[in-house]
N, C-alpha and C positions, 0 to 999 in steps of 0.2 A: 656341735649339734644344738646345744641350748641357745646359742646366738641365732641360729637359723629359726628356731621356734619363736624366739622373741620377735624377729623380723616379720615372721608370718603373722603374729598377733598384731603388730603395728600396722601391717598392710590391711588387716581385717577391719581396722578402724575407719578406713576410707569410705566403705559403703555406709557405715553407721553415721559418720559425719555428713555424708550426702543426704541420707534420710532425714537427719535433724534439720539440715538447711532447708530442704523442701517443705517439711512440715511447718517450720517457723514462718517461712515465706508465705505459705498459703493461709495460715491462721491469722497472720497480721493483716492480710487483705480482707479477711472475713469480719474483723472487728469494725463496728460502726464508727464513722468519723472520717473526714477528709483531712489529710495532713496539711494541705494548702489552706483550708478554712481555719484550722487550728493555728497555723503559723501567722496568718493575717490577723487573727484575734479581733479586736475591736478597732482596728485601724480604719480611719475614715478616708474616703476618696479612692479606694482601691476598686477598679472596674473589673467587670467579669472578663474582659479581654486580657487584662494583666494576669488574672488568676489562671486563665487557660494557658497563657504563655508560660507561667511557672510550672504548671502540670506537664507541659511538653518538655520543659527543661529537665524535669525530674523523671521523665518517662512514665508518668502516672496516667497518661492518656491512652497508652497502649494496652492491648489485651493482657490478661494476667500471665498467660503462658509465654508471651513475648517478653514480659518483664522478668519472668523467671529465667528465661534463656539468657537475657542480657546480664542478669545478676550472676549466673553460674559462669559465664565467660569472663566476667570481670574478676571473679574469685580465682580462676585459673591463671589470670595475669597478676594475681597478688593485690588486686585493687578491691578493697571492701567498701568503697564509696565514701561519700561525705555525709556528715550529719545534717539533716534538714534544718535543725534548730540552731546548733552551735557553729555551723558553717566551717567545720574542721574535718580533716580526714578521720574516719572512724578508727582506724588503726592507732592513730596518735592518742585519741581519747581513751581507748582500751589500755594501751601501754601505760598511760598515766594513772589509771585507776586499779588495774589488776594487782600491783604490789600490795596495796592496802587490803584488798580482799583476801589475798593469799596469806598475808601476815596475820590477819584476824583468824582465818581458818586454821593456820598452824598453831596459833595461840590457843584456840579452842581445843584442838586435838591434843596438845601437850597438857593443858590443864585438865581435860577430861580423863586422859590416861593416868595422870598423876593421882587422881582420885579413884578411878575405877580399879586399877590393878591391885593396890594394897587392900581395898575393900573386898574385892573378889577373892583374893588369896586368904585373907584372915577369916572371912565368912565361911569359906570352904573348910579350912583347917579347924575352925571352932564351930562346926555345924550345930545348929539348934541352940547355940548359946545366946546370951543377951547381946553380945557384939554382932552376931549373925543377924539377929532379928532387927536390931537398930540399923545395921547396914543395908539390909534388904528393904526396910521401910523407907530409908532415905532414898534408895534407888527407885522405888515405886513413886515416891514424891517427885523425884527428878524427871521421871517419864511423864508424869501427869501435868506438870507446870508448863503453861505456854511461855515461849521465850519473851513475848512482849510484857507479860505480867512479872516474870522473874527479873527482867531488866529494870522495870520501874521500881520494884522493891529494893533491888541492890542500889539503885540511884538514891532512893529515899534514905536508906540506912547509911551507906558509906560516903555519899556526897553531900546530901542535905543535912542529915543529923550529925554525923561524925566529922564530915569535911576532910576526910583523909585521901579521897581519890577524886580525880576529875570526872566530869559528867559527859563531856563531848570532845570530839576531835581526836587527833593522833599525837599531838605534841603541843606544849605551851607556845603561844604566839610570840612570846618574848624571847624564845630560844631560836637561834639561827643554826640550821643544820645543812651541811653540804650534801646534796643528794648524789649518791653514786649508783645505787641499785633501785631506789624507790622504797626499799624496806627500811623503815626508820630505825629499828633496833639494830639491824646489820650495818646500816650506814653510820650509826653512832659509834659502833665498835671499830669500823674501818677507819673513821676519821679521828678516833680517840676523843670523842666529845662525851665526857662523862655526864654532864648535865642533861644533854639530849637523850642519852641512854636511860637515865632515871625517869625522865619525863615520858619517854615513849613507852616504857614498861608500865608506868602508873596509868597511862591512858589505855593500855591494852588489857589491864586486869579485868575490869568489869564486863566489857563486851565479850571477852574470851570465856569467862565463867558462864555468862548468860547463854552463849552459843554452844558451849561444851557440856552443859548440864545434862542434856538428853543423851548425848554420846556416853558420858560417864555412867549414867544409870543403866543403859542397855548393856554396855560392855561388862560392868560389874556383875550383873545378873547372869549373863552368858558365861563369863569366866568362872563364876562360882559353880554353876551347874556342871560344866565340863570338868572342872577340877575335882568336884565331889565324886563324880563317876570314876575318874582316873585313879584317885587315891584308893579305890577299892580293888584295883587291878592286881593281878598276880605278881607282875614284875615289881610293883611298889612294895608288896608284902615281902618279896625276896630281898629288896634293897634294905628294908628295915631289919630283916632277919640277919643280914650281914653286919649289922651293928652301926650303920650310918646314922648320923644324927638327923632328926626330923627336918631341920632346916634344909639340909642338902637333899634329902629325899624329895621335898616339895619343889625346891628351886631348880635342882639339876635334872631330876627324872620326870616329875609330874608336870611341871609348868610348861615345858616346851610343847608337849602334846596337847595340853589344855588350851594353848594359845591359838591353835588352828581355827576353831570356830569363832574365836574373838577377832582374829584377823579378818575373817569373812565379814563380820558385822562392821568392823572399822572401815573396810573398803566400801561397803554399801552406804555407810553414814557420811562418807566424803561428799556425796551428792547433797545430803541434808546440810552439811556445814557450808557448802557453797550456795545452795538455794535458800536456806534458812537465814543466811546472813543479810538478806534484803531487809527483813524486819529489824534485825539487830542494828544494822547500819543506819536505818532510819531513826531508831530510838536514840542511839548514841551519836548521831551526826557524824558517822564514820564515812570519810570520803572515798568509798570503795566502788566497785563495779555494781553492787546491788542498788545503791541509791541512783546511780546513773541509769540503770535499766528501768527502774520504776518511773523516773521522770520521762524517759524516752517512750515508754508505753503510753503514758498519758498524753504525750505530744504527738503520738503516731509517727515517731521518728524511725521509720522502717529500717534503714541501713544500720543504725546504731543498735536496735533491738536484735536484728538478725546476727550481726557480728558478735554481740555480747553472748547470745545463747550458744553460738558456735564455740566461743571461748570456754563457757561453762562445760559444754559437752566434751570438748577436748581434754580439759583438766580431769573431768570425771572418768573418761575412758583410760587416760594414762594412769590415774590413781589405781584403778582396778587392775591394770596390767602389772603395776608394782606389787599389788597384793598377791596376784597369781605367782609372781616370781618369788615372793616371800614364802609361799606354800612349799616350793621346792627346797627351800633352805630348812624350814621347820620339819618337813617330812620328805626325805629324798625319794620315797616311793611314788610321790606325786610328780607328774610331768605336765608341762604346759600343753 
């Protein structure tokens, strides 16, 4: 029965994805600027006839609704089109850049949770103590700091001043790594390349902390609030009355229920990790999908922008589906 519910939720993503595709398609056409003019740039000797011929080749001379229909029919055939600027299939470009973006998002998620969960638990258990006040002040600071500012500060401290962490890229250029999945950390493990693994992790630290700081701050505050309330519940008092040590009371009885609101927040923040990485990727010269989308928007590369946003939307929808499935594990009373 649960498998049927999951299948229903997956099928529900189809109209969502269709809506995203149509919105992105229409908004890209509303942005001022002609892709052909931008592609030609300052080239000398290009006649208007040649430019019109290029517009016909790209179907840009047709009405918008006709362009939309052609785009949708191409999607049904599995053809996302070719990049106007890079002259390569859009699917190839996305597959090349998605692993870097997902690896950064996972790094941000893990680093954020590694900070948020201990801070949230300790602050709830030691409510109104100095540890609680310092932890919540740090969380408030994490929410307030823009990613671009935090990234620059971390670069100045750990790269420029201390020189212990790299400032850009995914791996040292002097290290050769055999690509298997496109995820450098995983590929380093699969190929047994220890030097590549150390280099990939060192390059991942600063952008992951920068991107995960806001997530850590929000999850820590939500987890603390829910855990404080649950620790006052009657079943927690009963567990303590039975003589269970406080550590087991918190970790075994209270934490599982307290995680439900936090899981909701994490699911919503996945979109921020994916969308916010555009700024972080730009700062740290991270060769992910975010940088690719930014350059495509400026170049009015319609097919690349449309396909990239579709990819973002698909990842976001699937992440929220995973969160909903986790609900049923944390609380069996909840159904999909």
